[in-house]
C-alpha positions in Angstrom: 122.4 209.6 -157.7 124.7 211.1 -155.0 127.7 208.2 -154.0 129.5 210.4 -151.4 127.8 212.6 -149.0 130.0 214.0 -146.5 131.9 217.2 -145.0 135.1 218.7 -146.6 136.9 217.7 -143.4 135.6 214.2 -143.7 136.6 213.8 -147.3 139.9 215.4 -146.7 140.7 212.6 -143.9 139.3 209.9 -146.2 141.6 211.0 -148.9 145.1 211.2 -146.7 144.0 207.8 -145.4 143.6 206.5 -148.9 139.8 205.0 -147.8 137.9 207.4 -150.1 138.0 204.8 -153.2 136.6 202.3 -150.9 133.6 204.5 -149.4 132.8 205.4 -152.8 133.1 202.1 -154.2 130.7 200.3 -151.4 128.2 203.3 -152.1 128.2 202.4 -155.8 127.5 198.7 -154.7 125.0 199.8 -152.3 122.9 202.2 -154.3 123.3 201.1 -157.8 124.1 197.4 -157.0 126.7 197.5 -159.4 130.3 196.5 -158.8 133.1 198.7 -159.6 136.4 197.3 -161.2 140.0 197.8 -160.3 140.6 199.7 -163.8 137.7 202.5 -162.4 139.1 202.7 -159.3 142.2 204.4 -161.0 141.0 207.7 -160.4 142.0 207.5 -156.8 145.5 207.7 -157.4 145.1 211.2 -158.2 143.0 212.4 -155.5 145.8 213.4 -152.6 147.0 216.2 -155.6 143.5 217.5 -156.7 142.7 217.8 -152.9 145.6 220.2 -152.4 143.3 222.6 -154.3 140.3 222.2 -152.0 142.5 223.6 -148.7 
């Protein structure tokens, strides 16, 4: 199941604005009818570092 769809530019903007985790959380709720706990959202802390690889 796809829980995120967007361009690389959109992804990078959402990472920089710290909104990507919320977008994914909302998509999981919408598509899987499942709430995502705060612990599961911890991966968001490393996205800015990992996004440097994508540039």
